[in-house]
C-alpha positions as CSV (number, residue, x, y, z in Angstrom):
1,X,44.9,161.7,75.1
2,X,41.4,162.2,76.7
3,X,39.9,163.3,73.4
4,X,40.3,167.1,73.5
5,X,41.7,169.2,70.7
6,X,45.2,170.6,71.5
7,X,43.7,174.1,71.5
8,X,41.0,173.3,73.9
9,X,43.3,171.2,76.1
10,X,45.7,174.1,76.5
11,X,42.9,176.5,77.5
12,X,42.4,175.0,80.9
13,X,41.7,176.0,84.5
14,X,42.4,174.0,87.6
15,X,39.1,172.8,88.9
16,X,39.7,172.0,92.5
17,X,42.8,170.5,94.0
18,X,44.7,169.6,90.8
19,X,42.1,168.5,88.2
20,X,42.2,170.2,84.8
21,X,39.4,170.9,82.4
22,X,38.9,172.8,79.2
23,X,37.5,176.2,80.2
24,X,33.7,176.4,79.7
25,X,33.5,173.1,77.8
26,X,33.9,170.3,80.3
27,X,31.7,168.3,82.7
28,X,34.5,166.6,84.6
29,X,32.8,164.9,87.5
30,X,36.3,165.3,88.8
31,X,35.9,163.4,92.1
32,X,33.4,160.7,91.2
33,X,35.3,158.1,93.3
34,X,38.6,157.3,95.0
35,X,40.1,153.9,94.5
36,X,42.2,151.8,97.0
37,X,45.0,150.2,94.9
38,X,46.8,148.4,97.7
39,X,43.6,146.6,98.7
40,X,43.5,145.1,95.2
41,X,47.1,143.7,95.7
42,X,46.0,142.3,99.1
43,X,43.0,140.6,97.4
44,X,45.3,139.2,94.7
45,X,47.4,137.5,97.3
46,X,44.4,136.3,99.3
47,X,42.3,134.6,96.6
48,X,39.9,137.5,96.7
49,X,39.7,137.6,100.5
50,X,40.9,140.4,102.7
51,X,43.5,139.9,105.4
52,X,41.7,141.9,108.0
53,X,38.4,140.9,109.7
54,X,36.8,137.5,110.1
55,X,36.3,135.4,106.9
56,X,32.7,134.2,106.8
57,X,32.0,130.9,104.9
58,X,31.1,131.4,101.3
59,X,32.0,135.1,101.2
60,X,34.6,136.7,99.0
61,X,35.3,140.4,98.8
62,X,37.1,140.5,95.4
63,X,37.4,138.3,92.3
64,X,38.4,134.7,92.6
65,X,42.1,134.5,91.9
66,X,44.5,131.5,92.3
67,X,45.9,130.6,95.7
68,X,49.4,131.9,96.5
69,X,51.0,128.5,95.8
70,X,49.6,128.6,92.2
71,X,51.2,132.0,91.5
72,X,54.4,130.5,90.3
73,X,55.9,133.5,88.5
74,X,55.9,137.2,89.1
75,X,53.8,137.6,86.0
76,X,51.2,135.4,87.7
77,X,51.1,137.9,90.6
78,X,50.7,140.8,88.2
79,X,47.9,139.0,86.4
80,X,46.0,138.4,89.7
81,X,46.5,142.0,90.7
82,X,45.1,143.1,87.3
83,X,42.1,140.8,87.7
84,X,41.3,142.3,91.1
85,X,41.6,145.9,89.8
86,X,39.3,145.0,86.8
87,X,36.7,143.4,89.1
88,X,36.7,146.3,91.5
89,X,36.5,148.9,88.7
90,X,33.6,147.1,87.1
91,X,31.7,147.1,90.5
92,X,32.6,150.8,90.9
93,X,31.3,151.7,87.4
94,X,28.1,149.9,88.1
95,X,27.5,151.9,91.3
96,X,28.5,155.2,89.7
97,X,26.1,154.5,86.8
98,X,23.2,154.2,89.3
99,X,24.3,157.5,90.9
100,X,24.5,159.2,87.4
101,X,21.0,158.0,86.5
102,X,19.8,159.5,89.8
103,X,21.5,162.8,89.1
104,X,19.7,163.1,85.8
105,X,16.4,163.1,87.6
106,X,17.1,164.7,91.0
107,X,20.3,166.8,90.6
108,X,20.2,168.5,87.2
109,X,22.3,171.7,87.0
110,X,20.6,174.3,84.7
111,X,22.9,177.2,85.5
112,X,26.0,175.1,84.9
113,X,24.5,173.8,81.7
114,X,23.8,177.3,80.4
115,X,27.4,178.2,80.9
116,X,28.9,175.0,79.4
117,X,29.5,174.8,75.7
118,X,27.5,172.1,73.9
119,X,24.5,172.0,76.2
120,X,22.3,174.6,74.5
121,X,23.1,173.3,71.0
122,X,22.2,169.7,72.1
123,X,19.3,170.7,74.4
124,X,20.8,168.7,77.2
125,X,21.8,169.3,80.8
126,X,25.4,168.4,81.6
127,X,24.0,165.5,83.7
128,X,22.5,164.2,80.4
129,X,25.8,164.4,78.5
130,X,25.3,167.9,77.0
131,X,28.9,169.2,77.5
132,X,31.4,169.3,74.7
133,X,33.7,167.1,76.9
134,X,32.2,164.7,79.3
135,X,34.2,162.7,81.9
136,X,33.8,160.6,85.0
137,X,37.1,160.9,86.9
138,X,38.5,158.3,89.3
139,X,41.5,158.9,91.6
140,X,43.9,156.2,93.0
141,X,45.3,156.1,96.5
142,X,48.4,154.1,97.5
143,X,50.2,154.0,94.2
144,X,53.7,154.0,95.7
145,X,52.7,151.2,98.2
146,X,51.8,149.0,95.3
147,X,54.9,149.8,93.3
148,X,57.2,149.1,96.2
149,X,55.3,145.9,97.1
150,X,55.5,144.5,93.6
151,X,59.3,145.1,93.6
152,X,59.5,143.4,97.1
153,X,57.6,140.4,95.8
154,X,59.7,140.2,92.6
155,X,63.0,140.4,94.5
156,X,62.5,138.3,97.6
157,X,60.1,135.6,96.3
158,X,60.9,135.2,92.6
159,X,64.5,136.3,92.2
160,X,66.3,135.6,95.5
161,X,63.8,132.8,96.5
162,X,64.4,133.6,100.2
163,X,60.8,132.5,101.0
164,X,57.8,131.2,99.1
165,X,54.8,133.3,98.3
166,X,52.5,131.2,100.6
167,X,55.0,131.8,103.4
168,X,55.1,135.6,102.9
169,X,51.3,135.7,102.6
170,X,50.9,134.0,106.0
171,X,53.3,136.5,107.5
172,X,51.3,139.4,106.0
173,X,48.0,137.9,107.4
174,X,49.7,137.9,110.8
175,X,50.7,141.5,110.3
176,X,54.4,140.5,110.6
177,X,53.9,138.9,114.1
178,X,57.1,137.1,114.9
179,X,58.7,138.5,111.7
180,X,59.9,141.9,112.9
181,X,63.3,141.5,111.3
182,X,61.7,140.8,107.9
183,X,59.4,143.7,108.3
184,X,62.3,146.1,109.0
185,X,64.2,144.8,106.0
186,X,61.2,145.2,103.7
187,X,60.5,148.7,105.0
188,X,64.1,150.0,105.0
189,X,66.5,147.9,102.8
190,X,64.8,147.4,99.4
191,X,64.7,150.1,96.6
192,X,61.7,152.4,96.9
193,X,59.9,154.8,94.6
194,X,61.1,158.3,95.2
195,X,64.8,157.6,95.1
196,X,65.5,157.7,91.4
197,X,65.8,154.0,91.2
198,X,64.9,152.7,87.8
199,X,63.4,149.3,88.9
200,X,61.3,150.8,91.7
201,X,60.0,153.5,89.3
202,X,59.2,150.9,86.7
203,X,57.2,148.9,89.2
204,X,55.3,152.0,90.2
205,X,54.6,152.7,86.5
206,X,53.3,149.1,86.2
207,X,50.9,149.6,89.2
208,X,49.7,152.8,87.6
209,X,49.2,151.3,84.1
210,X,47.0,148.5,85.4
211,X,44.8,151.1,87.1
212,X,44.6,153.5,84.2
213,X,44.0,150.8,81.6
214,X,41.1,149.4,83.5
215,X,39.6,152.8,84.2
216,X,39.8,154.2,80.6
217,X,38.3,151.1,79.0
218,X,34.9,152.2,80.4
219,X,32.3,154.7,79.1
220,X,30.0,156.5,81.6
221,X,26.2,156.4,81.5
222,X,26.2,159.8,79.6
223,X,28.3,158.4,76.8
224,X,31.5,160.1,78.0
225,X,34.8,158.8,79.0
226,X,36.3,157.5,82.3
227,X,39.6,159.1,83.1
228,X,42.1,158.5,85.9
229,X,43.9,160.7,88.4
230,X,46.5,160.0,91.1
231,X,45.6,161.9,94.2
232,X,43.9,161.0,97.4
233,X,43.2,164.1,99.4
234,X,43.0,162.5,102.9
235,X,41.3,159.2,101.8
236,X,44.6,157.3,102.1
237,X,44.2,157.7,105.8
238,X,40.8,156.0,105.9
239,X,41.7,153.4,103.2
240,X,44.8,152.5,105.2
241,X,42.6,151.6,108.2
242,X,40.9,148.8,106.2
243,X,44.0,147.5,104.4
244,X,46.1,144.7,105.7
245,X,49.9,144.4,105.8
246,X,51.8,144.8,102.5
247,X,55.0,143.3,101.1
248,X,56.7,146.6,101.3
249,X,56.8,146.3,105.1
250,X,53.8,148.5,105.8
251,X,51.9,147.2,108.7
252,X,48.1,146.6,108.7
253,X,45.8,149.7,109.2
254,X,48.7,152.2,108.7
255,X,48.0,155.0,106.2
256,X,48.7,154.5,102.5
257,X,51.0,156.6,100.3
258,X,49.5,160.0,99.2
259,X,48.9,160.7,95.6
260,X,52.0,160.6,93.5
261,X,54.2,160.9,96.5
262,X,56.6,158.2,97.8
263,X,55.7,156.4,101.0
264,X,56.3,158.7,103.9
265,X,60.0,158.6,105.0
266,X,61.4,156.3,102.4
267,X,62.7,159.1,100.0
268,X,66.3,159.2,101.3
269,X,68.2,160.6,98.3
270,X,66.9,164.2,98.4
271,X,64.3,166.2,96.4
272,X,66.0,165.8,93.0
273,X,65.6,162.0,93.3
274,X,61.9,162.4,94.3
275,X,61.3,164.6,91.3
276,X,63.2,162.3,88.9
277,X,61.1,159.4,90.0
278,X,57.8,161.3,89.6
279,X,58.9,162.7,86.2
280,X,59.7,159.1,85.0
281,X,56.0,158.2,85.1
282,X,53.9,158.5,82.0
283,X,51.5,161.2,83.3
284,X,49.7,161.5,79.9
285,X,47.5,158.7,81.3
286,X,46.6,160.8,84.3
287,X,44.0,163.0,82.5
288,X,42.6,164.1,85.9
289,X,46.1,165.0,87.0
290,X,48.1,164.0,90.1
291,X,49.3,165.4,93.3
292,X,53.0,165.3,94.3
293,X,53.9,166.7,97.7
294,X,57.3,167.9,98.8
295,X,58.4,169.4,102.1
296,X,61.5,171.5,102.7
297,X,62.9,172.9,105.8
298,X,63.0,176.7,106.0
299,X,66.8,177.0,106.1
300,X,67.3,175.2,102.7
301,X,65.0,177.5,100.7
302,X,65.3,180.8,102.5
303,X,67.1,183.8,101.0
304,X,68.2,184.4,97.4
305,X,70.3,181.2,97.2
306,X,67.4,179.1,98.5
307,X,64.9,180.6,96.1
308,X,67.2,179.9,93.1
309,X,67.7,176.3,94.3
310,X,64.0,175.7,94.5
311,X,63.4,177.4,91.1
312,X,66.1,175.2,89.5
313,X,64.6,172.0,91.0
314,X,61.2,172.8,89.6
315,X,62.5,173.9,86.2
316,X,64.4,170.6,85.9
317,X,61.3,168.6,87.0
318,X,59.0,170.2,84.4
319,X,61.7,170.0,81.7
320,X,61.7,166.2,82.2
321,X,58.0,166.0,81.8
322,X,56.8,166.5,85.4
323,X,53.1,167.4,85.6
324,X,52.5,169.0,89.0
325,X,54.1,169.6,92.4
326,X,53.1,171.3,95.6
327,X,55.4,172.4,98.3
328,X,55.3,172.9,102.1
329,X,58.1,175.0,103.6
330,X,57.8,174.1,107.3
331,X,59.6,173.7,110.5
332,X,58.9,170.3,112.0
333,X,59.4,171.6,115.6
334,X,56.9,174.3,115.0
335,X,54.4,171.7,113.7
336,X,54.9,169.5,116.8
337,X,54.4,172.5,119.0
338,X,51.2,173.5,117.2
339,X,50.0,169.9,117.5
340,X,50.6,169.9,121.3
341,X,49.1,173.4,121.8
342,X,46.9,174.7,118.9
343,X,46.7,178.2,120.5
344,X,50.4,178.8,119.7
345,X,50.1,178.8,115.9
346,X,46.4,179.4,115.0
347,X,47.3,180.9,111.7
348,X,49.6,178.2,110.5
349,X,48.5,177.0,107.0
350,X,49.8,173.8,105.4
351,X,49.4,172.1,102.1
352,X,47.7,168.8,102.7
353,X,47.0,166.9,99.4
354,X,46.0,169.4,96.7
355,X,44.5,171.9,99.1
356,X,45.5,174.1,102.0
357,X,44.1,174.0,105.5
358,X,44.8,175.4,108.9
359,X,47.1,173.0,110.7
360,X,45.0,173.3,113.9
361,X,41.8,172.2,112.1
362,X,43.2,168.9,110.8
363,X,42.6,165.5,112.4
364,X,45.6,164.3,114.6
365,X,46.4,161.5,112.1
366,X,46.7,164.0,109.2
367,X,48.8,166.3,111.4
368,X,51.1,163.4,112.2
369,X,51.5,162.6,108.5
370,X,52.5,166.2,107.6
371,X,55.0,166.2,110.4
372,X,56.4,162.8,109.3
373,X,56.8,163.6,105.6
374,X,60.5,163.8,104.7
375,X,61.8,167.3,105.1
376,X,64.4,167.9,102.4
377,X,67.4,169.9,103.5
378,X,70.9,170.6,102.6
């Protein structure tokens, strides 16, 4: 789908965390930028303004979209979200183009170019578009947060009509102050991505489609393609700190969902349901791949029976079209002990978000996230 021949596409290595490229033929620019999807939904509900921080007269962070009272249908909300994504992608492409122009002058890569097919024949460095396949790759963070939030809006505002959109937006701007019961309901009672729920999965697909469609409509400054990925490394932590409250019950400044994974703690129907939700998404649009994290407790996957269970889960996932999964087999109590006293488990290695790291070396917020990820058991 990204323009490779089938033969070249199947002859791939994994570049870094999860990104794939045709061996010896690709200039992937595989982490050109990371993109905050939930912030675009926030802007869509705020007429282009953010919920956090002081609004200065005459300033607007995003595109001008209609006020909440004018978003009379759920389709209107989706249209406003799409416009904010389009606006942000355009700004991002402009900035990346400036960077790419600078690289062509100050950061050429002759050794890489000598080893990449197409460059010698064309007499061009990879930074000038010499590679056989040329991409600029953009990753989205917070996908499940947007999917869950769209479903919450559709259900509470436009189907049940329990409150108006302006009323909900004011509650979000206050970070659920005085609306704790509503916040708990949004966070715990509604269907969520990661539980094999068709409607929640469809909303997450919609959130992804808006992003991938806007990314892939652009060409980079070398004449190559823009492609999309769904992984966030640890940027969902930093992005969360600048993102306001969301309709899925997430409070302001909390971390966003990680890669293709569900929001932490909402996957309540076991690993099969998580894998079914992930496999339901059209991953052929994620040409720079995606990162799905799963955590199991040691008792569930230990021994011959546990290994067969894990193998069967993975075989079923890939048979349904799943693209990628990475697994931690950890003891939550051990992690808590290592967080309290790093000297106890200096050699403890965990899978973070496409890469491994020593648990003791991670920032406390990232340690907390790994501890709080749902541990699937019997």
